[in-house]
Every structure is written in structure tokens, then in C-alpha cells.
KOLGU-4560 file (N, C-alpha, C; in nm, 3 decimals, padded with zeros to 5 digits):
<recs>
<n_xx: 22.515 n_yy: 08.142 n_zz: 19.769 ca_xx: 22.424 ca_yy: 08.094 ca_zz: 19.668 c_xx: 22.300 c_yy: 08.039 c_zz: 19.738 mol: A seq: 1 type: MET>
<n_xx: 22.182 n_yy: 08.082 n_zz: 19.692 ca_xx: 22.062 ca_yy: 08.035 ca_zz: 19.760 c_xx: 22.030 c_yy: 07.891 c_zz: 19.723 mol: A seq: 2 type: ASP>
<n_xx: 21.950 n_yy: 07.828 n_zz: 19.807 ca_xx: 21.921 ca_yy: 07.686 ca_zz: 19.794 c_xx: 21.853 c_yy: 07.655 c_zz: 19.661 mol: A seq: 3 type: VAL>
<n_xx: 21.760 n_yy: 07.740 n_zz: 19.617 ca_xx: 21.688 ca_yy: 07.711 ca_zz: 19.493 c_xx: 21.783 c_yy: 07.715 c_zz: 19.374 mol: A seq: 4 type: SER>
<n_xx: 21.881 n_yy: 07.804 n_zz: 19.376 ca_xx: 21.979 ca_yy: 07.809 ca_zz: 19.267 c_xx: 22.066 c_yy: 07.684 c_zz: 19.271 mol: A seq: 5 type: LEU>
<n_xx: 22.106 n_yy: 07.641 n_zz: 19.389 ca_xx: 22.184 ca_yy: 07.519 ca_zz: 19.400 c_xx: 22.107 c_yy: 07.400 c_zz: 19.346 mol: A seq: 6 type: GLN>
<n_xx: 21.979 n_yy: 07.394 n_zz: 19.376 ca_xx: 21.896 ca_yy: 07.284 ca_zz: 19.328 c_xx: 21.887 c_yy: 07.286 c_zz: 19.176 mol: A seq: 7 type: ALA>
<n_xx: 21.873 n_yy: 07.404 n_zz: 19.117 ca_xx: 21.866 ca_yy: 07.414 ca_zz: 18.971 c_xx: 21.996 c_yy: 07.369 c_zz: 18.906 mol: A seq: 8 type: LYS>
<n_xx: 22.109 n_yy: 07.408 n_zz: 18.966 ca_xx: 22.239 ca_yy: 07.367 ca_zz: 18.913 c_xx: 22.252 c_yy: 07.216 c_zz: 18.920 mol: A seq: 9 type: ILE>
<n_xx: 22.212 n_yy: 07.158 n_zz: 19.034 ca_xx: 22.218 ca_yy: 07.014 ca_zz: 19.051 c_xx: 22.132 c_yy: 06.944 c_zz: 18.946 mol: A seq: 10 type: TYR>
<n_xx: 22.009 n_yy: 06.991 n_zz: 18.928 ca_xx: 21.920 ca_yy: 06.930 ca_zz: 18.830 c_xx: 21.975 c_yy: 06.944 c_zz: 18.689 mol: A seq: 11 type: LEU>
<n_xx: 22.033 n_yy: 07.058 n_zz: 18.658 ca_xx: 22.090 ca_yy: 07.081 ca_zz: 18.525 c_xx: 22.204 c_yy: 06.983 c_zz: 18.498 mol: A seq: 12 type: ARG>
<n_xx: 22.287 n_yy: 06.958 n_zz: 18.599 ca_xx: 22.398 ca_yy: 06.865 ca_zz: 18.583 c_xx: 22.348 c_yy: 06.723 c_zz: 18.562 mol: A seq: 13 type: ARG>
<n_xx: 22.240 n_yy: 06.687 n_zz: 18.632 ca_xx: 22.185 ca_yy: 06.552 ca_zz: 18.619 c_xx: 22.110 c_yy: 06.536 c_zz: 18.487 mol: A seq: 14 type: ARG>
<n_xx: 22.048 n_yy: 06.642 n_zz: 18.439 ca_xx: 21.970 ca_yy: 06.635 ca_zz: 18.316 c_xx: 21.988 c_yy: 06.767 c_zz: 18.243 mol: A seq: 15 type: ASN>
<n_xx: 22.073 n_yy: 06.771 n_zz: 18.141 ca_xx: 22.101 ca_yy: 06.898 ca_zz: 18.073 c_xx: 21.979 c_yy: 06.960 c_zz: 18.006 mol: A seq: 16 type: PRO>
<n_xx: 21.872 n_yy: 06.884 n_zz: 17.988 ca_xx: 21.750 ca_yy: 06.937 ca_zz: 17.926 c_xx: 21.656 c_yy: 06.998 c_zz: 18.029 mol: A seq: 17 type: HIS>
<n_xx: 21.692 n_yy: 06.985 n_zz: 18.156 ca_xx: 21.608 ca_yy: 07.036 ca_zz: 18.264 c_xx: 21.652 c_yy: 07.177 c_zz: 18.298 mol: A seq: 18 type: CYS>
<n_xx: 21.557 n_yy: 07.269 n_zz: 18.310 ca_xx: 21.592 ca_yy: 07.407 ca_zz: 18.345 c_xx: 21.590 c_yy: 07.430 c_zz: 18.495 mol: A seq: 19 type: ASP>
<n_xx: 21.566 n_yy: 07.325 n_zz: 18.574 ca_xx: 21.565 ca_yy: 07.338 ca_zz: 18.719 c_xx: 21.430 c_yy: 07.376 c_zz: 18.776 mol: A seq: 20 type: GLY>
<n_xx: 21.333 n_yy: 07.397 n_zz: 18.690 ca_xx: 21.199 ca_yy: 07.433 ca_zz: 18.736 c_xx: 21.107 c_yy: 07.314 c_zz: 18.714 mol: A seq: 21 type: PHE>
<n_xx: 21.021 n_yy: 07.290 n_zz: 18.810 ca_xx: 20.922 ca_yy: 07.184 ca_zz: 18.795 c_xx: 20.815 c_yy: 07.231 c_zz: 18.698 mol: A seq: 22 type: ALA>
<n_xx: 20.761 n_yy: 07.137 n_zz: 18.623 ca_xx: 20.651 ca_yy: 07.172 ca_zz: 18.534 c_xx: 20.526 c_yy: 07.196 c_zz: 18.618 mol: A seq: 23 type: THR>
<n_xx: 20.427 n_yy: 07.255 n_zz: 18.557 ca_xx: 20.301 ca_yy: 07.280 ca_zz: 18.628 c_xx: 20.240 c_yy: 07.149 c_zz: 18.677 mol: A seq: 24 type: GLU>
<n_xx: 20.249 n_yy: 07.045 n_zz: 18.594 ca_xx: 20.195 ca_yy: 06.914 ca_zz: 18.631 c_xx: 20.270 c_yy: 06.857 c_zz: 18.751 mol: A seq: 25 type: LYS>
<n_xx: 20.405 n_yy: 06.868 n_zz: 18.751 ca_xx: 20.483 ca_yy: 06.817 ca_zz: 18.863 c_xx: 20.450 c_yy: 06.893 c_zz: 18.992 mol: A seq: 26 type: GLU>
<n_xx: 20.435 n_yy: 07.024 n_zz: 18.981 ca_xx: 20.401 ca_yy: 07.105 ca_zz: 19.098 c_xx: 20.264 c_yy: 07.065 c_zz: 19.151 mol: A seq: 27 type: THR>
<n_xx: 20.167 n_yy: 07.043 n_zz: 19.063 ca_xx: 20.033 ca_yy: 07.002 ca_zz: 19.105 c_xx: 20.039 c_yy: 06.866 c_zz: 19.174 mol: A seq: 28 type: ALA>
<n_xx: 20.117 n_yy: 06.773 n_zz: 19.119 ca_xx: 20.130 ca_yy: 06.641 ca_zz: 19.181 c_xx: 20.196 c_yy: 06.653 c_zz: 19.317 mol: A seq: 29 type: MET>
<n_xx: 20.298 n_yy: 06.737 n_zz: 19.328 ca_xx: 20.364 ca_yy: 06.758 ca_zz: 19.457 c_xx: 20.267 c_yy: 06.820 c_zz: 19.557 mol: A seq: 30 type: ASN>
<n_xx: 20.186 n_yy: 06.916 n_zz: 19.512 ca_xx: 20.092 ca_yy: 06.979 ca_zz: 19.604 c_xx: 19.988 c_yy: 06.877 c_zz: 19.650 mol: A seq: 31 type: TRP>
<n_xx: 19.945 n_yy: 06.788 n_zz: 19.562 ca_xx: 19.850 ca_yy: 06.685 ca_zz: 19.603 c_xx: 19.907 c_yy: 06.601 c_zz: 19.716 mol: A seq: 32 type: ASN>
<n_xx: 20.037 n_yy: 06.572 n_zz: 19.710 ca_xx: 20.103 ca_yy: 06.496 ca_zz: 19.815 c_xx: 20.104 c_yy: 06.576 c_zz: 19.946 mol: A seq: 33 type: ARG>
<n_xx: 20.136 n_yy: 06.704 n_zz: 19.936 ca_xx: 20.139 ca_yy: 06.790 ca_zz: 20.054 c_xx: 20.000 c_yy: 06.803 c_zz: 20.114 mol: A seq: 34 type: ILE>
<n_xx: 19.901 n_yy: 06.826 n_zz: 20.029 ca_xx: 19.764 ca_yy: 06.841 ca_zz: 20.077 c_xx: 19.716 c_yy: 06.715 c_zz: 20.149 mol: A seq: 35 type: GLU>
<n_xx: 19.750 n_yy: 06.600 n_zz: 20.093 ca_xx: 19.709 ca_yy: 06.474 ca_zz: 20.153 c_xx: 19.780 c_yy: 06.442 c_zz: 20.283 mol: A seq: 36 type: GLY>
<n_xx: 19.896 n_yy: 06.503 n_zz: 20.304 ca_xx: 19.975 ca_yy: 06.480 ca_zz: 20.424 c_xx: 19.997 c_yy: 06.610 c_zz: 20.500 mol: A seq: 37 type: ASN>
<n_xx: 19.895 n_yy: 06.695 n_zz: 20.502 ca_xx: 19.908 ca_yy: 06.829 ca_zz: 20.558 c_xx: 19.957 c_yy: 06.829 c_zz: 20.702 mol: A seq: 38 type: TRP>
<n_xx: 19.913 n_yy: 06.733 n_zz: 20.780 ca_xx: 19.954 ca_yy: 06.729 ca_zz: 20.921 c_xx: 20.106 c_yy: 06.720 c_zz: 20.933 mol: A seq: 39 type: GLU>
<n_xx: 20.172 n_yy: 06.645 n_zz: 20.844 ca_xx: 20.317 ca_yy: 06.635 ca_zz: 20.848 c_xx: 20.385 c_yy: 06.760 c_zz: 20.792 mol: A seq: 40 type: GLN>
<n_xx: 20.318 n_yy: 06.830 n_zz: 20.700 ca_xx: 20.381 ca_yy: 06.945 ca_zz: 20.635 c_xx: 20.354 c_yy: 07.076 c_zz: 20.707 mol: A seq: 41 type: PHE>
<n_xx: 20.261 n_yy: 07.077 n_zz: 20.801 ca_xx: 20.230 ca_yy: 07.202 ca_zz: 20.873 c_xx: 20.354 c_yy: 07.260 c_zz: 20.940 mol: A seq: 42 type: LYS>
<n_xx: 20.431 n_yy: 07.175 n_zz: 21.005 ca_xx: 20.552 ca_yy: 07.223 ca_zz: 21.073 c_xx: 20.653 c_yy: 07.281 c_zz: 20.976 mol: A seq: 43 type: GLY>
<n_xx: 20.666 n_yy: 07.220 n_zz: 20.859 ca_xx: 20.759 ca_yy: 07.270 ca_zz: 20.758 c_xx: 20.712 c_yy: 07.405 c_zz: 20.704 mol: A seq: 44 type: LYS>
<n_xx: 20.580 n_yy: 07.418 n_zz: 20.690 ca_xx: 20.525 ca_yy: 07.546 ca_zz: 20.644 c_xx: 20.550 c_yy: 07.654 c_zz: 20.749 mol: A seq: 45 type: ALA>
<n_xx: 20.537 n_yy: 07.619 n_zz: 20.875 ca_xx: 20.557 ca_yy: 07.718 ca_zz: 20.980 c_xx: 20.704 c_yy: 07.759 c_zz: 20.990 mol: A seq: 46 type: GLN>
<n_xx: 20.795 n_yy: 07.666 n_zz: 20.962 ca_xx: 20.938 ca_yy: 07.701 ca_zz: 20.958 c_xx: 20.963 c_yy: 07.799 c_zz: 20.843 mol: A seq: 47 type: VAL>
<n_xx: 20.902 n_yy: 07.773 n_zz: 20.728 ca_xx: 20.921 ca_yy: 07.859 ca_zz: 20.610 c_xx: 20.859 c_yy: 07.997 c_zz: 20.631 mol: A seq: 48 type: GLN>
<n_xx: 20.738 n_yy: 08.001 n_zz: 20.683 ca_xx: 20.665 ca_yy: 08.126 ca_zz: 20.702 c_xx: 20.630 c_yy: 08.137 c_zz: 20.850 mol: A seq: 49 type: TRP>
<n_xx: 20.723 n_yy: 08.188 n_zz: 20.927 ca_xx: 20.713 ca_yy: 08.191 ca_zz: 21.072 c_xx: 20.595 c_yy: 08.269 c_zz: 21.128 mol: A seq: 50 type: GLY>
<n_xx: 20.537 n_yy: 08.357 n_zz: 21.049 ca_xx: 20.422 ca_yy: 08.434 ca_zz: 21.097 c_xx: 20.293 c_yy: 08.353 c_zz: 21.095 mol: A seq: 51 type: LYS>
<n_xx: 20.294 n_yy: 08.238 n_zz: 21.029 ca_xx: 20.174 ca_yy: 08.152 ca_zz: 21.027 c_xx: 20.159 c_yy: 08.088 c_zz: 21.164 mol: A seq: 52 type: LEU>
<n_xx: 20.042 n_yy: 08.099 n_zz: 21.220 ca_xx: 20.015 ca_yy: 08.035 ca_zz: 21.350 c_xx: 19.961 c_yy: 07.895 c_zz: 21.328 mol: A seq: 53 type: THR>
<n_xx: 19.958 n_yy: 07.818 n_zz: 21.435 ca_xx: 19.897 ca_yy: 07.686 ca_zz: 21.428 c_xx: 19.752 c_yy: 07.693 c_zz: 21.386 mol: A seq: 54 type: GLY>
<n_xx: 19.681 n_yy: 07.796 n_zz: 21.435 ca_xx: 19.541 ca_yy: 07.814 ca_zz: 21.395 c_xx: 19.530 c_yy: 07.844 c_zz: 21.245 mol: A seq: 55 type: ASP>
<n_xx: 19.621 n_yy: 07.930 n_zz: 21.194 ca_xx: 19.622 ca_yy: 07.959 ca_zz: 21.050 c_xx: 19.637 c_yy: 07.830 c_zz: 20.971 mol: A seq: 56 type: ASP>
<n_xx: 19.733 n_yy: 07.748 n_zz: 21.013 ca_xx: 19.762 ca_yy: 07.625 ca_zz: 20.940 c_xx: 19.647 c_yy: 07.526 c_zz: 20.949 mol: A seq: 57 type: LEU>
<n_xx: 19.576 n_yy: 07.526 n_zz: 21.062 ca_xx: 19.458 ca_yy: 07.438 ca_zz: 21.074 c_xx: 19.347 c_yy: 07.484 c_zz: 20.979 mol: A seq: 58 type: ASP>
<n_xx: 19.327 n_yy: 07.615 n_zz: 20.968 ca_xx: 19.225 ca_yy: 07.668 ca_zz: 20.878 c_xx: 19.263 c_yy: 07.642 c_zz: 20.732 mol: A seq: 59 type: VAL>
<n_xx: 19.391 n_yy: 07.660 n_zz: 20.700 ca_xx: 19.440 ca_yy: 07.639 ca_zz: 20.563 c_xx: 19.418 c_yy: 07.493 c_zz: 20.522 mol: A seq: 60 type: ILE>
<n_xx: 19.445 n_yy: 07.402 n_zz: 20.614 ca_xx: 19.417 ca_yy: 07.258 ca_zz: 20.596 c_xx: 19.463 c_yy: 07.204 c_zz: 20.460 mol: A seq: 61 type: ALA>
<n_xx: 19.578 n_yy: 07.251 n_zz: 20.412 ca_xx: 19.632 ca_yy: 07.200 ca_zz: 20.287 c_xx: 19.581 c_yy: 07.270 c_zz: 20.164 mol: A seq: 62 type: GLY>
<n_xx: 19.496 n_yy: 07.371 n_zz: 20.179 ca_xx: 19.442 ca_yy: 07.444 ca_zz: 20.064 c_xx: 19.545 c_yy: 07.546 c_zz: 20.017 mol: A seq: 63 type: ASN>
<n_xx: 19.599 n_yy: 07.523 n_zz: 19.899 ca_xx: 19.706 ca_yy: 07.607 ca_zz: 19.846 c_xx: 19.662 c_yy: 07.752 c_zz: 19.830 mol: A seq: 64 type: ARG>
<n_xx: 19.540 n_yy: 07.774 n_zz: 19.783 ca_xx: 19.491 ca_yy: 07.910 ca_zz: 19.762 c_xx: 19.482 c_yy: 07.985 c_zz: 19.895 mol: A seq: 65 type: LYS>
<n_xx: 19.437 n_yy: 07.917 n_zz: 19.999 ca_xx: 19.429 ca_yy: 07.980 ca_zz: 20.130 c_xx: 19.569 c_yy: 08.009 c_zz: 20.185 mol: A seq: 66 type: GLN>
<n_xx: 19.664 n_yy: 07.918 n_zz: 20.161 ca_xx: 19.801 ca_yy: 07.941 ca_zz: 20.205 c_xx: 19.857 c_yy: 08.064 c_zz: 20.136 mol: A seq: 67 type: LEU>
<n_xx: 19.836 n_yy: 08.075 n_zz: 20.007 ca_xx: 19.883 ca_yy: 08.191 ca_zz: 19.931 c_xx: 19.822 c_yy: 08.320 c_zz: 19.986 mol: A seq: 68 type: SER>
<n_xx: 19.692 n_yy: 08.318 n_zz: 20.010 ca_xx: 19.625 ca_yy: 08.437 ca_zz: 20.062 c_xx: 19.677 c_yy: 08.478 c_zz: 20.199 mol: A seq: 69 type: GLY>
<n_xx: 19.704 n_yy: 08.381 n_zz: 20.285 ca_xx: 19.753 ca_yy: 08.411 ca_zz: 20.419 c_xx: 19.895 c_yy: 08.466 c_zz: 20.412 mol: A seq: 70 type: LYS>
<n_xx: 19.978 n_yy: 08.413 n_zz: 20.323 ca_xx: 20.115 ca_yy: 08.466 ca_zz: 20.305 c_xx: 20.108 c_yy: 08.610 c_zz: 20.255 mol: A seq: 71 type: ILE>
<n_xx: 20.017 n_yy: 08.635 n_zz: 20.162 ca_xx: 20.001 ca_yy: 08.772 ca_zz: 20.111 c_xx: 19.961 c_yy: 08.866 c_zz: 20.225 mol: A seq: 72 type: GLN>
<n_xx: 19.867 n_yy: 08.822 n_zz: 20.305 ca_xx: 19.815 ca_yy: 08.904 ca_zz: 20.415 c_xx: 19.922 c_yy: 08.931 c_zz: 20.520 mol: A seq: 73 type: GLU>
<n_xx: 19.991 n_yy: 08.827 n_zz: 20.563 ca_xx: 20.087 ca_yy: 08.840 ca_zz: 20.674 c_xx: 20.217 c_yy: 08.907 c_zz: 20.634 mol: A seq: 74 type: LEU>
<n_xx: 20.258 n_yy: 08.888 n_zz: 20.508 ca_xx: 20.388 ca_yy: 08.939 ca_zz: 20.465 c_xx: 20.378 c_yy: 09.056 c_zz: 20.367 mol: A seq: 75 type: TYR>
<n_xx: 20.257 n_yy: 09.096 n_zz: 20.331 ca_xx: 20.240 ca_yy: 09.208 ca_zz: 20.240 c_xx: 20.295 c_yy: 09.180 c_zz: 20.101 mol: A seq: 76 type: GLY>
<n_xx: 20.284 n_yy: 09.058 n_zz: 20.055 ca_xx: 20.335 ca_yy: 09.019 ca_zz: 19.924 c_xx: 20.221 c_yy: 09.014 c_zz: 19.824 mol: A seq: 77 type: LYS>
<n_xx: 20.258 n_yy: 09.025 n_zz: 19.698 ca_xx: 20.161 ca_yy: 09.009 ca_zz: 19.591 c_xx: 20.134 c_yy: 08.861 c_zz: 19.567 mol: A seq: 78 type: GLY>
<n_xx: 20.028 n_yy: 08.835 n_zz: 19.493 ca_xx: 19.990 ca_yy: 08.697 ca_zz: 19.466 c_xx: 20.100 c_yy: 08.621 c_zz: 19.392 mol: A seq: 79 type: GLN>
<n_xx: 20.160 n_yy: 08.684 n_zz: 19.291 ca_xx: 20.265 ca_yy: 08.617 ca_zz: 19.213 c_xx: 20.383 c_yy: 08.579 c_zz: 19.302 mol: A seq: 80 type: ASP>
<n_xx: 20.423 n_yy: 08.670 n_zz: 19.389 ca_xx: 20.536 ca_yy: 08.643 ca_zz: 19.477 c_xx: 20.503 c_yy: 08.531 c_zz: 19.576 mol: A seq: 81 type: GLU>
<n_xx: 20.385 n_yy: 08.536 n_zz: 19.634 ca_xx: 20.344 ca_yy: 08.431 ca_zz: 19.728 c_xx: 20.338 c_yy: 08.296 c_zz: 19.658 mol: A seq: 82 type: ALA>
<n_xx: 20.281 n_yy: 08.293 n_zz: 19.538 ca_xx: 20.271 ca_yy: 08.167 ca_zz: 19.464 c_xx: 20.409 c_yy: 08.114 c_zz: 19.426 mol: A seq: 83 type: ASP>
<n_xx: 20.501 n_yy: 08.203 n_zz: 19.391 ca_xx: 20.637 ca_yy: 08.162 ca_zz: 19.357 c_xx: 20.705 c_yy: 08.101 c_zz: 19.480 mol: A seq: 84 type: ARG>
<n_xx: 20.687 n_yy: 08.163 n_zz: 19.595 ca_xx: 20.745 ca_yy: 08.109 ca_zz: 19.718 c_xx: 20.689 c_yy: 07.971 c_zz: 19.749 mol: A seq: 85 type: GLU>
<n_xx: 20.558 n_yy: 07.955 n_zz: 19.731 ca_xx: 20.496 ca_yy: 07.825 ca_zz: 19.756 c_xx: 20.551 c_yy: 07.721 c_zz: 19.659 mol: A seq: 86 type: ILE>
<n_xx: 20.564 n_yy: 07.758 n_zz: 19.530 ca_xx: 20.620 ca_yy: 07.664 ca_zz: 19.432 c_xx: 20.759 c_yy: 07.619 c_zz: 19.473 mol: A seq: 87 type: ASP>
<n_xx: 20.842 n_yy: 07.714 n_zz: 19.514 ca_xx: 20.979 ca_yy: 07.680 ca_zz: 19.555 c_xx: 20.977 c_yy: 07.589 c_zz: 19.677 mol: A seq: 88 type: GLU>
<n_xx: 20.889 n_yy: 07.618 n_zz: 19.772 ca_xx: 20.876 ca_yy: 07.537 ca_zz: 19.893 c_xx: 20.830 c_yy: 07.396 c_zz: 19.859 mol: A seq: 89 type: TRP>
<n_xx: 20.731 n_yy: 07.386 n_zz: 19.772 ca_xx: 20.680 ca_yy: 07.255 ca_zz: 19.730 c_xx: 20.790 c_yy: 07.174 c_zz: 19.663 mol: A seq: 90 type: VAL>
<n_xx: 20.866 n_yy: 07.238 n_zz: 19.577 ca_xx: 20.971 ca_yy: 07.167 ca_zz: 19.503 c_xx: 21.085 c_yy: 07.120 c_zz: 19.594 mol: A seq: 91 type: ASN>
<n_xx: 21.104 n_yy: 07.188 n_zz: 19.707 ca_xx: 21.207 ca_yy: 07.142 ca_zz: 19.802 c_xx: 21.159 c_yy: 07.025 c_zz: 19.885 mol: A seq: 92 type: ARG>
<n_xx: 21.029 n_yy: 07.008 n_zz: 19.897 ca_xx: 20.975 ca_yy: 06.901 ca_zz: 19.981 c_xx: 20.911 c_yy: 06.796 c_zz: 19.895 mol: A seq: 93 type: HIS>
</recs>
């Protein structure tokens, strides 16, 4: 069972009205935290997306749109898929 599914099950058990997905507002608030603490999150991003270099992460500098674009470029993913991966990553951190 993947980690995101486990998290959804856990959230559902804690709150039966929760579908396990963060709302858009919660995701935006979480991203604001990541953006403000980018230096601490760079290493976590590099663990998640190993093809990102330190230089890539310095250029991205916490900009979610740039992170999405770089994931698309390096991994050949579509925008929706890259954004979904970022959302899942944000919600885990």
C-alpha cells in the first residue's frame, strides 16, 4: 500500500468527513510554509525528485510553478501529473 493511501485511510479514521485530500486552501498554506523555509525543504525535494540538482533547486527558490516545470522537463510528465506529485509531497511535509 502506498504512503498516500495509508495517509488517506488514517485521516478517514480520524475524521470520517475527510476524504484524505487537502483542500486547495490547505495546500496553498502548506506551500507558503515550504516556500518560506525553502532552504530546509530543498533536501526533501531532492530526495523526492532525484534528478533535481542543487543548482535547479537554487533557481526554483521555492517557486511552485518553477518546480512543476522542472519536474515536467526532467521526468517527461504532464503538468497535471507534476502538480499532483507536488501536492502529495506538500501534504506529506
